Structure formats: structure tokens, C-alpha cells
C-alpha positions in Angstrom: -64.7 -13.7 -105.6 -66.2 -16.0 -108.3 -66.5 -18.8 -105.7 -68.5 -16.5 -103.4 -70.9 -15.6 -106.2 -71.3 -19.2 -107.2 -72.0 -20.1 -103.5 -74.5 -17.3 -103.3 -76.3 -18.4 -106.4 -76.5 -22.0 -105.1 -78.0 -20.8 -101.9 -80.5 -18.6 -103.7 -81.5 -21.5 -106.0 -81.9 -23.7 -103.0 -83.8 -21.0 -101.0 -86.6 -20.6 -103.6 -88.1 -24.1 -103.2 -87.5 -23.9 -99.5 -89.4 -20.7 -99.3 -92.2 -22.2 -101.5 -92.3 -25.2 -99.3 -92.6 -23.1 -96.1 -95.3 -21.1 -97.8 -97.3 -24.2 -98.7 -96.7 -25.6 -95.2 -98.0 -22.3 -93.8 -101.2 -22.7 -95.9 -101.6 -26.2 -94.6 -101.2 -25.1 -91.0 -103.7 -22.3 -91.6 -106.2 -24.8 -93.1 -105.8 -27.1 -90.0 -106.7 -24.3 -87.5 -110.0 -24.9 -85.8 -111.6 -21.5 -86.7 -111.0 -22.2 -90.4 -113.8 -24.8 -90.2 -116.4 -22.0 -89.8 -115.1 -19.8 -92.7 -116.6 -22.0 -95.4 -119.8 -22.3 -93.3 -120.0 -18.6 -93.0 -119.8 -18.1 -96.8 -122.3 -20.9 -97.4 -124.7 -19.1 -95.0 -124.2 -15.9 -96.9 -125.0 -17.6 -100.1 -128.1 -19.3 -98.8 -129.3 -16.1 -97.2 -128.9 -14.3 -100.5 -130.8 -17.0 -102.4 -133.7 -17.0 -99.8 -133.8 -13.2 -100.0 -134.1 -13.4 -103.7 -136.8 -16.0 -103.4 -138.9 -13.8 -101.1 -138.2 -10.4 -102.6 -137.8 -11.3 -106.3 -139.7 -14.6 -106.9 -139.9 -14.1 -110.6 -136.1 -14.5 -110.9 -135.9 -17.4 -108.5 -136.5 -21.1 -109.0 -140.1 -21.4 -110.0 -140.7 -25.0 -108.8 -139.4 -24.0 -105.4 -141.5 -20.9 -105.3 -144.7 -22.8 -106.4 -144.2 -25.4 -103.6 -143.7 -22.6 -101.0 -146.7 -20.7 -102.3 -149.0 -23.7 -102.3 -148.0 -25.2 -99.0 -147.7 -23.3 -95.7 -144.9 -25.6 -94.6 -142.9 -25.1 -97.8 -140.7 -22.2 -96.7 -140.2 -23.2 -93.0 -139.2 -26.7 -94.0 -136.8 -25.4 -96.7 -135.2 -23.1 -94.1 -134.8 -26.0 -91.6 -133.1 -28.1 -94.3 -130.7 -25.4 -95.1 -130.0 -24.7 -91.4 -129.3 -28.4 -90.7 -127.0 -28.6 -93.7 -125.0 -25.6 -92.4 -124.8 -27.1 -88.9 -123.7 -30.4 -90.4 -120.9 -28.7 -92.3 -119.4 -27.6 -89.0 -118.6 -31.2 -88.2 -116.9 -32.0 -91.5 -113.4 -32.0 -90.0 -114.4 -34.5 -87.3 -116.7 -36.7 -89.3 -116.0 -36.0 -93.0 -117.6 -39.1 -94.5 -120.7 -38.9 -92.3 -121.1 -35.2 -93.1 -120.9 -35.9 -96.9 -123.5 -38.6 -96.7 -125.9 -36.5 -94.6 -125.6 -33.4 -96.9 -126.0 -35.7 -99.9 -129.2 -37.2 -98.3 -130.5 -33.7 -97.7 -129.8 -32.8 -101.4 -131.9 -35.8 -102.5 -134.7 -35.0 -100.0 -134.8 -31.4 -101.3 -135.0 -32.7 -104.9 -137.9 -34.9 -104.0 -139.8 -32.1 -102.4 -138.7 -29.0 -104.3 -137.5 -30.4 -107.6 -134.7 -28.3 -109.1 -134.7 -26.2 -106.0 -132.1 -28.7 -104.7 -129.5 -26.6 -106.5 -129.7 -24.3 -103.5 -127.7 -27.0 -101.6 -125.1 -27.6 -104.3 -122.5 -25.3 -102.6 -122.8 -27.0 -99.1 -122.6 -30.4 -100.9 -119.4 -29.4 -102.7 -117.9 -28.1 -99.5 -118.5 -31.4 -97.7 -117.3 -33.3 -100.8 -114.0 -31.4 -100.8 -113.5 -31.8 -97.0 -114.2 -35.5 -97.2 -111.7 -36.0 -100.1 -109.0 -34.1 -98.3 -109.5 -35.2 -94.7 -110.6 -38.9 -94.8 -107.7 -41.3 -94.1 -109.0 -44.7 -95.4 -109.1 -44.8 -99.2 -111.5 -47.7 -99.3 -114.1 -46.0 -97.2 -113.5 -42.8 -99.0 -114.2 -44.4 -102.4 -117.4 -46.0 -101.0 -118.5 -42.6 -99.6 -117.7 -40.7 -102.8 -119.6 -43.3 -104.8 -122.6 -43.1 -102.5 -122.6 -39.3 -102.7 -122.4 -39.5 -106.5 -125.4 -41.9 -106.6 -127.4 -39.6 -104.3 -126.5 -36.6 -106.5 -127.6 -38.5 -109.6 -130.7 -39.5 -107.8 -131.4 -35.9 -107.1 -131.1 -35.0 -110.7 -133.4 -37.8 -111.7 -136.0 -36.7 -109.2 -135.8 -33.1 -110.4 -136.1 -34.1 -114.1 -138.7 -36.9 -113.9 -140.7 -36.3 -110.8 -141.3 -32.6 -111.1 -140.5 -32.2 -114.8 -139.1 -28.7 -114.2 -135.7 -29.2 -115.8 -134.2 -31.3 -118.5 -132.1 -34.2 -117.3 -129.0 -33.4 -119.3 -129.3 -29.6 -118.5 -128.8 -30.4 -114.8 -126.5 -33.5 -115.2 -123.7 -31.9 -117.2 -123.0 -28.8 -115.0 -123.5 -30.8 -111.8 -121.2 -33.7 -113.0 -118.6 -31.3 -114.2 -118.6 -29.4 -110.9 -118.4 -32.7 -109.0 -115.4 -33.9 -111.1 -113.7 -30.5 -110.8 -114.2 -30.4 -107.0 -112.8 -33.9 -106.6 -109.8 -33.0 -108.8 -108.9 -30.0 -106.7 -109.5 -32.0 -103.5 -107.2 -34.8 -104.5 -104.5 -32.3 -105.6 -104.7 -30.6 -102.3 -104.6 -34.0 -100.6 -101.5 -35.0 -102.5 -99.7 -31.7 -101.7 -100.7 -31.9 -98.1 -99.5 -35.4 -97.6 -96.2 -34.6 -99.4 -95.6 -31.6 -97.1 -96.5 -33.6 -94.0 -94.1 -36.3 -95.1 -91.4 -33.7 -95.6 -92.1 -32.3 -92.2 -91.9 -35.7 -90.6 -88.6 -36.3 -92.4 -87.3 -33.0 -91.2 -88.3 -33.8 -87.7 -86.6 -37.2 -87.9 -83.4 -35.5 -89.3 -83.4 -33.0 -86.5 -83.9 -35.8 -84.0 -81.0 -37.7 -85.5 -78.8 -34.6 -85.3 -79.7 -34.1 -81.7 -78.8 -37.7 -80.9 -75.6 -37.3 -82.8 -74.8 -34.2 -80.8 -75.6 -35.9 -77.5 -73.4 -38.8 -78.6 -70.5 -36.5 -79.4 -70.9 -34.7 -76.1 -70.9 -38.0 -74.2 -67.8 -39.1 -76.0 -66.1 -35.8 -75.2 -67.1 -36.1 -71.5 -65.7 -39.6 -71.6 -62.4 -38.4 -73.0 -62.3 -35.6 -70.4 -62.9 -38.2 -67.6 -60.2 -40.5 -69.0 -57.7 -37.6 -69.2 -58.6 -36.4 -65.7 -58.2 -39.9 -64.3 -54.9 -40.6 -66.2 -53.1 -37.2 -65.7 -54.3 -35.8 -62.5 -54.7 -39.2 -60.9 -51.2 -40.2 -61.9 -49.7 -36.9 -60.5 -51.6 -37.2 -57.2 -50.6 -40.8 -56.9 -46.9 -39.9 -57.5 -47.2 -37.1 -54.8 -48.6 -39.6 -52.4 -45.8 -42.1 -53.1 -43.1 -39.4 -52.7 -44.5 -38.0 -49.5 -44.8 -41.4 -48.0 -41.2 -42.1 -48.9 -40.2 -38.8 -47.1 -42.3 -39.6 -44.0 -40.1 -39.0 -40.9 -37.0 -38.9 -43.1 -36.0 -35.3 -42.3 -35.7 -35.6 -38.6 -37.5 -32.3 -38.1 -41.0 -32.4 -36.6 -42.3 -29.3 -38.5 -41.1 -30.7 -41.9 -42.4 -34.2 -41.2 -45.8 -32.6 -40.2 -45.9 -30.6 -43.5 -45.1 -33.7 -45.5 -47.9 -35.5 -43.7 -50.3 -32.7 -44.5 -49.2 -32.9 -48.2 -49.9 -36.6 -48.2 -53.4 -36.1 -46.7 -54.2 -33.3 -49.2 -53.0 -35.5 -52.1 -55.1 -38.4 -50.9 -58.2 -36.1 -50.6 -57.5 -34.7 -54.0 -57.3 -38.2 -55.4 -60.6 -39.2 -53.9 -62.2 -36.0 -55.2 -60.8 -36.7 -58.7 -62.2 -40.3 -58.6 -65.6 -38.9 -57.5 -65.5 -36.4 -60.4 -64.6 -39.1 -62.9 -67.5 -41.3 -61.7 -69.9 -38.3 -62.1 -68.7 -37.7 -65.7 -69.0 -41.4 -66.5 -72.5 -41.5 -65.0 -73.6 -38.6 -67.3 -72.3 -40.3 -70.4 -74.0 -43.6 -69.5 -77.9 -43.1 -69.3 -78.1 -46.3 -67.3 -76.3 -44.7 -64.4 -77.7 -42.2 -62.0 -75.8 -38.9 -62.5 -76.6 -37.8 -58.9 -73.9 -38.7 -56.4 -74.8 -41.4 -53.9 -75.6 -40.3 -50.4 -72.5 -41.9 -49.0 -70.3 -39.8 -51.3 -71.5 -36.5 -49.8 -69.6 -34.7 -47.2 -71.0 -34.6 -43.7 -70.9 -32.0 -41.1 -67.7 -33.2 -39.4 -65.7 -33.4 -42.7 -64.8 -29.8 -42.3 -62.4 -30.5 -39.4 -59.5 -31.8 -41.6 -59.8 -28.7 -43.7 -59.4 -26.5 -40.6 -56.5 -28.7 -39.5 -54.8 -28.1 -42.9 -55.0 -24.4 -42.3 -53.6 -24.7 -38.8 -50.6 -26.7 -40.1 -49.8 -23.8 -42.4 -49.7 -21.5 -39.4 -53.1 -19.9 -39.5 -55.3 -19.8 -36.4 -58.7 -21.3 -37.3 -61.9 -21.5 -35.3 -65.4 -23.0 -35.9 -68.4 -21.8 -33.9 -71.6 -23.6 -34.4 -75.0 -22.7 -32.9 -78.4 -24.5 -33.1 -79.0 -28.1 -33.9 -77.7 -29.9 -37.0 -80.5 -31.1 -39.2 -80.6 -34.6 -40.8 -80.0 -33.0 -44.2 -77.1 -34.6 -46.1 -77.5 -32.4 -49.1 -77.3 -29.2 -47.0 -74.3 -30.6 -45.1 -72.5 -31.3 -48.3 -73.2 -27.8 -49.7 -72.2 -26.2 -46.4 -68.9 -28.1 -46.5 -68.2 -27.1 -50.1 -68.8 -23.4 -49.4 -66.6 -23.4 -46.3 -63.8 -25.3 -48.0 -63.9 -22.9 -50.9 -63.7 -19.9 -48.6 -60.7 -21.4 -46.7 -59.0 -22.4 -50.0 -59.4 -18.8 -51.3 -58.0 -17.4 -48.1 -54.9 -19.7 -48.4 -54.5 -19.0 -52.1 -55.2 -15.3 -52.4 -54.9 -13.8 -48.9 -51.8 -11.9 -47.9 -50.6 -12.2 -44.3 -53.6 -14.2 -43.2 -53.3 -15.0 -39.5 -56.9 -15.9 -38.5 -59.9 -17.6 -40.1 -63.2 -17.8 -38.3 -66.0 -20.0 -39.5 -69.6 -19.6 -38.1 -72.4 -22.1 -38.7 -75.7 -21.0 -37.3 -78.6 -23.4 -37.7 -82.1 -22.0 -37.3 -85.3 -23.5 -36.2 -86.6 -23.9 -39.8 -83.8 -26.3 -40.7 -81.7 -23.6 -42.6 -78.2 -22.6 -42.0 -76.3 -19.3 -42.1 -72.6 -19.6 -43.0 -70.0 -16.9 -42.3 -66.3 -17.2 -43.1 -64.0 -14.3 -42.2 -60.2 -13.9 -42.4 -58.0 -11.0 -41.6 -55.8 -11.2 -44.6 -54.8 -8.4 -47.0 -55.9 -8.8 -50.6 -54.3 -7.0 -53.5 -56.5 -5.3 -56.0 -55.8 -7.7 -58.8 -56.5 -10.7 -56.5 -59.8 -9.1 -55.4 -60.9 -8.7 -59.0 -59.9 -12.3 -59.7 -61.9 -13.6 -56.8 -64.9 -11.3 -57.1 -65.6 -11.4 -60.8 -63.6 -14.0 -62.6 -63.3 -16.7 -60.0 -65.1 -19.8 -61.1 -65.3 -21.4 -57.6 -67.3 -18.7 -55.9 -69.4 -18.0 -59.0 -70.3 -21.7 -59.2 -71.2 -21.8 -55.5 -73.3 -18.6 -55.8 -75.3 -20.1 -58.7 -75.8 -23.4 -56.8 -76.9 -21.7 -53.6 -79.3 -19.5 -55.5 -80.7 -22.5 -57.4 -81.5 -24.1 -54.0 -83.4 -20.9 -52.9 -80.6 -19.5 -50.8 -78.4 -16.4 -50.8 -74.7 -15.9 -51.3 -72.4 -12.8 -50.9 -68.7 -12.5 -50.7 -66.3 -9.5 -50.8 -63.5 -7.6 -49.0 -64.3 -5.8 -45.8 -62.5 -3.4 -43.5 -60.4 -6.2 -41.9 -60.2 -8.9 -44.5 -62.5 -11.0 -46.7 -66.0 -12.1 -45.6 -68.2 -14.8 -47.2 -71.8 -15.1 -46.1 -74.3 -17.7 -47.3 -77.8 -18.8 -46.3 -79.0 -22.3 -47.2 -82.6 -23.2 -46.6 -83.8 -26.7 -45.5 -83.1 -28.8 -48.6 -84.7 -31.9 -47.2 -88.0 -30.0 -46.7 -87.8 -28.6 -50.3 -87.2 -32.1 -51.6 -90.2 -33.4 -49.7 -92.4 -30.6 -51.0 -91.3 -31.3 -54.6 -92.1 -35.0 -54.2 -95.6 -34.1 -52.7 -96.3 -31.7 -55.6 -95.4 -34.4 -58.2 -97.6 -37.0 -56.5 -100.5 -34.5 -56.3 -100.0 -33.7 -60.0 
């Protein structure tokens, strides 16, 4: 019990900084969103609107130098509004061009000081916003230092113009609050920059760690597949090879034609199983080695005529089999391989699960669009438990159903009134492959 409490405490202690880090990361992501660029501009616009309204409606409480210039010159108010508007528009670009935005707003601050004296304080807020954005966003520290120095010189020049050109404010009365605000803004900006870079580094480290875990998982999976391939090759391959050797040793040894024929069938099935095992091992090894192509080569696919030995095996067991084929076979190796696999699985299920099976009828109907309809019927009697095993839990039919549906076809199997029936429709896979290649080229 105490161990559980200690573990819970350790998880809680670890969770607090993680939650704090996620919260900080959330703020950083919120700051980086495009629409956040206009939030500060909106508040600056509200501030400037309030100051202009105060200047027009209550001039006695507004900046007197600014008011006198506007009163004496007809261009005073329109020019001041244009300067403020340009400063707000420039702020919208501070994420893309932080240093240029800072220098432009600083130049407007100095221009306002030259024309309106201490009225340049109306642009202090946009100036600080551009200053903060530049200190946080700009990547090169050398260029950032030069830009901040130039902005500080322009700010000092604005104070000098206000104090010595218009003589409407004392130099130190404007220098101290402006300098303090400048230093405070830079302090907050560099703290934000440090926290932001720290969180971005942690995020990059976490992504690298996740990528390493993914690679390790893929490596372990590849090693597991390699072990499975080796076991499949060693165990199943050895057993099939032994069956082949024993059946060849018994060839024509009994003196009875039916037994010799059955032994020959066993030998053929064992050889086919050995070939299939080697193909499966090659496929597993190809998946574990990225240099190899995991897709089977065209020559390894089964053709249309490869179904005949499967039908012959059923005939050797004593089951009457028939294959009817209508239409014209398309030059579609992938469709032929899938049709062979479906038909073989249906015949194998009839041999394995059917009771008193006397007849198996296979129908291949090729249509004019290059597709094929497959029907396999048998007259066997299937027990209830066998029907449940084939219909719901059987892996062979379920895998084939998924594969046919993945190729755009349909698949159905189940018991009927006189046995088991499997029906499948496979479209033209060659046409689908050609369409996919054309879409990729057009993209």
C-alpha cells in the first residue's frame, strides 16, 4: 500500500511541471496563431481613437503642443491621423518583418516629435508593441542588437526634438519614463524569448524522442518478423521436406494403384506447400529489409491455369469437380492470383469442413469490363459448429473478404439448401492500377 502511495506522489510531483510546461506551450501556440497579430493592433487602435477623441472633444486636457499645431495649420489633424494609421498598418506586418516594422515605427515616432513635439507620446504604445515583437521574433542576434540600438537612438532623438525644438517638455521629464518603459519592455521581451526557445527546444527533443521510439518499435517488429520467418522456414520447411522424402520413398512400393496415387498426391501437395512456405518467408524477409520490395514479383503470382492441380487433388480424394468458365480471360495477373486464392480456399474448406461432399462446381464468369464473378458450390453437409467456425472465426475467408473488398469487389459465403456456396466479384485490377498511376501523375 505504501509503495502505491509513493508511486502516486512521484507521478503527481512529475505531473505538475509537465502540466505547467503544457500550459506554457499552449500560450506559445496561441501567440503564434495568425489572428493574434491583429489583437495588439486592435487595442492600439482603441487607444489612439480614445486619444484623438480626447484631443477633439476635450482639448484642454490633451497635449497642448499637438493641439496648437492642429489649430494653427489645416493639415495638422489629417497628417497626424495619417501617421497613426500608417503606424497601425505597419504593426500588422511585425510578425513577418519585425526589424523593419520597428525601424519604421521608430522613424514615425521621430517624425511626429519633429512636427508635433511631445505629441509623439501618442505613438509610444505602437512603438513598444513593435519593440516587443522584434525582440521576441527576430532570429539573428547581431541584426537584432543593431535594430534595437537604432530604435533607441531614434527614441532619444524624439525626446531631444520634443525638449529642444518645441520646448514644451523638460528633457529628463520625458527621458526617464520613456527609458524605463523601453528597458522594461525589452526585459519582458527577452524573458518571453527565453521561455519560448526553451519550450521549443523541449518540443523538438520530445519529437526526436518519439521518433526514436518509433524507430525502435519498427526495429523490434522487423526482428520479430525475421524470427517468425526463420521459424517458419526451419520448422514447416523441415516437416514438408521430410514428408516429400518419405512419400518419394514409398512411391510405387505398395503395389496398389490407388495407394500409389494417394502417395503421389501427398508428394505433390507437400511440394506445393513447401513452395508456398518459401514464398511466405521471402515476403516476410522483404518486409524486414527496406531495400527489398515487399510486393511479390509477377512471376510468383498464380495464373489462371494453376487451379487445375487443385481440382485434381479433390478428384483424387474421390470428389467430382468441374470448372466452367465463360467470357474471355483478361491479361490481369493480380486478378488471376486473387481468383486462384479464393477458389483454392473454397475447395480447401470443402475438403476440411464438409461432410459427405461428393461434388464441387466452380464457375468463373468474365465480363466485358474485365471483371470476374466467382462461384464455388459443394453438396456437402456442414455441422453447426463447423458452420460457425467457417462463417465467423475462420481466418482464411475473413482475410479473403477483406482483400476483395479492399480491391473494390464483393464477397459472400455461407450455407445453402444443398451445401456451401461462395460468391465473389473482382473488378478489373489492371484498370484500377492504371487509373491510380494516372491520378498520381496528374497530381
